[in-house]
N, C-alpha and C positions, 0 to 999 in steps of 0.2 A: 855104645857107657855103661860105665862097668857101674853096680852097685853093693852097695851093701848086703851082709845078709840084714843086720845089724837099726839098718835103714829102713831097709823092708817091713824089720817085725812093724818099728817103730810108727810107719803108718798104714800095718794094715791094725792099730789099733789104735791109728787116732780117729782112723774112718768109723772102726766101731762105734770108738763114745760117739758119736756124731747124730751116725745109725743111731743108739739110746734116746739119743739129743731131741732126735726127732721126731722119734715117736714118743718122749715125755711131754712136750708140746704137740703135737696134733691130737695125743689122748685128753688134754686139759681140755682144746678146746671142747672136746668131741662132749668131756663130760661139763660144760654149760651148755650147751645145746640143752642134753638129755633133764641140767638139772631145773631148766624152764617145764617141761614134765612135770616135776614130783611136786616145787615151790605152788601157792595156791597161788593165784591168777587173781584181779581186781577187776571183776566187770565196773571199769569206771570205762568217762568219755576218752575216747585216744590222744594225743598229741602229735599232728601228721606231719611239722615244725622239726621235731626233738625228733621222730627218724628220719626224717631227712639229712637231718644233722650228724645223728649220727652214723645215720648207712655212710656218708659222704666220707667222714673221718675215719671209719674204717675202713675206707677204700682208700682214698690219700694215704695211711699207715701199710695197708699192704703195699702198693707203692713204692713207699719208701722204701719199704723193707727192701725191694728189685735193685732200689739205687745205692744201696748201703750195704749189700751184699755185692755188686760189684765192682767199689770201688776197694773194700777192702780185701777181694781176691788178686783183683789188678797190679795190687798191692803189691799181697804175696807174691807172685809168681814174679815179681818186676826186683823185687830185692829178695826175692828165695827165700821168704820165712810161714812155711808154714800157722806158725801159728797163729799167724792173721787171717789163717782159713777159718776153722772156729770159733773169732771175733770177731767175723767177717755173719758166719751162718747164727751164732747168736744170739747179734743185735737181730738179723735178719726176723729170724726168730717169732725176737718176743714184739716185732713192730706186727708181727702177724695175732697172737696169741692179744696183744692189745685193744687190735680190730675188734673181735670176738668180744672180747672186757666190751668194748662198748654195745652190741647187740643183749648183753647179758642186760648192760646199765638201761638196755631202750628197752628190754622187755621189763623192770621194774619200774623204771617211771614214766616210760614214756603207754606202755600200755597195752603199746597196739601189735595187731596180729598180725607185722611184719619180722616180728624183733628181729627170727631164722634168718633174714639177707644177709648181713654185716657179717654175723657167723660163721654163714658156708664163703663170705667173699674171705674170710681170713684162711677156711679151713684153704677152702681152691689153695690162695696163696703160700700153705705151708705146706705142699703136696710138692708143687711149683718147688718150693726148695729140700730137694728132697738130695739126701749127702753127694758128693758123685766124688767115684776113688781116681780118676782123672782130673780134679783139682788140687789135688792133694801130691798128686802125684809130678804136675806143675808147678806149685811151688816146693821142691823138695828137690826135684832132680836137676842141673843145671845142665841143659843141651850145648854139646861141646861139637862148632862146627870145621 
């Protein structure tokens, strides 16, 4: 397979962009967690039902992120469209971040001490979405047999 140096440079730039976005999404989730230490916490009755609902939504959104990413990545490889890799990754990361936001909302609304579970699930999900260069390569270069 003959690879154009321009394609390699573009691929490297795209991978670097995905890495920067991944770090930014990861940083925002960490920031949500640290915000809970800075913000005053009300000592009122906790609402366990809300905590369960928020945690279930966070787990659901993190699970959906993997499905969305897989669909976009397989479509990108089939159609040889590397831009779909970007779209799939950004959507997956956004779903994970939404799950982390439900952890923050749990802290603010339900006042439960287990608010960190949805944030942790979203954090782990985003760690698993680490952008890999071989995904971009698969969507960029047709395999000639």
